[in-house]
C-alpha positions as CSV (number, residue, x, y, z in Angstrom):
1,M,-69.9,-220.9,-23.9
2,N,-66.8,-219.0,-22.6
3,F,-63.4,-219.9,-23.8
4,G,-60.2,-219.2,-21.8
5,I,-56.7,-220.5,-21.6
6,S,-54.7,-222.1,-18.8
7,T,-51.5,-220.5,-17.3
8,G,-50.3,-224.1,-17.4
9,T,-49.9,-223.7,-21.1
10,F,-46.9,-221.4,-20.4
11,Y,-45.2,-223.7,-17.8
12,P,-42.2,-223.9,-17.4
13,F,-41.4,-220.9,-19.6
14,L,-43.3,-218.2,-17.6
15,P,-44.1,-217.8,-14.0
16,T,-47.8,-217.6,-13.1
17,L,-48.3,-213.9,-13.0
18,P,-46.6,-213.1,-16.3
19,A,-48.6,-216.0,-17.8
20,I,-51.8,-214.4,-16.7
21,E,-50.7,-211.2,-18.4
22,Q,-50.1,-213.2,-21.6
23,V,-53.6,-214.6,-21.5
24,A,-55.0,-211.1,-21.3
25,E,-52.7,-209.9,-24.1
26,A,-53.9,-212.7,-26.3
27,G,-57.5,-211.4,-25.9
28,F,-58.9,-214.0,-23.7
29,R,-61.4,-213.0,-20.9
30,F,-61.2,-216.2,-18.9
31,V,-58.1,-217.8,-17.4
32,E,-57.5,-221.1,-15.6
33,V,-54.8,-220.4,-13.0
34,V,-52.4,-223.3,-12.3
35,L,-50.2,-222.7,-9.3
36,Q,-46.6,-223.6,-10.0
37,G,-44.8,-223.8,-6.7
38,I,-45.4,-224.1,-3.0
39,D,-44.7,-220.4,-2.6
40,E,-47.8,-219.7,-4.6
41,H,-50.1,-221.8,-2.4
42,N,-51.0,-219.0,0.1
43,L,-53.5,-216.1,0.5
44,T,-50.9,-213.5,-0.3
45,F,-50.3,-214.9,-3.8
46,A,-54.1,-215.4,-4.3
47,S,-54.5,-211.7,-3.5
48,H,-51.9,-210.9,-6.2
49,V,-53.7,-213.1,-8.7
50,S,-57.0,-211.5,-7.8
51,R,-55.7,-207.9,-8.2
52,L,-54.0,-208.7,-11.5
53,C,-57.0,-210.4,-13.0
54,A,-59.2,-207.5,-11.9
55,K,-56.8,-205.0,-13.5
56,L,-56.7,-207.0,-16.7
57,S,-60.5,-207.7,-16.7
58,L,-59.9,-211.4,-16.6
59,N,-62.3,-213.9,-15.0
60,V,-60.7,-216.8,-13.2
61,S,-62.7,-219.9,-14.3
62,S,-60.7,-222.3,-12.1
63,L,-57.7,-222.5,-9.8
64,H,-55.6,-225.6,-9.7
65,P,-53.1,-226.3,-6.9
66,R,-50.2,-228.7,-7.6
67,A,-51.3,-232.1,-6.4
68,E,-47.9,-233.2,-5.2
69,F,-48.1,-230.6,-2.4
70,F,-51.4,-232.1,-1.2
71,Q,-50.9,-235.8,-2.1
72,E,-50.8,-237.0,1.6
73,I,-54.1,-235.1,2.3
74,I,-55.7,-236.5,-0.8
75,I,-54.7,-240.0,0.1
76,Q,-56.1,-239.6,3.6
77,I,-59.4,-238.2,2.3
78,T,-59.8,-241.0,-0.3
79,T,-59.0,-243.6,2.3
80,N,-61.5,-242.2,4.8
81,C,-64.2,-242.0,2.1
82,S,-63.6,-245.6,1.1
83,K,-63.9,-246.8,4.7
84,R,-67.4,-245.2,5.0
85,R,-68.8,-247.2,2.2
């Protein structure tokens, strides 16, 4: 079993990238990345996360977007799945 820590632990005190650095400094090798703002929900930011984690020898165990940015889509998907039953 592998143990890690979530960047959400540091919210709202640290932005995502510094939180990743804190996870590595604490000696963890696995990190769950929780995106904090809409500006982090893009490929450019994902690339920053990827490079930083590689530099710090961290493995990303999961990536969580903020649900409120996708609530409308989630509702549509759920509704469509319910109609198919």
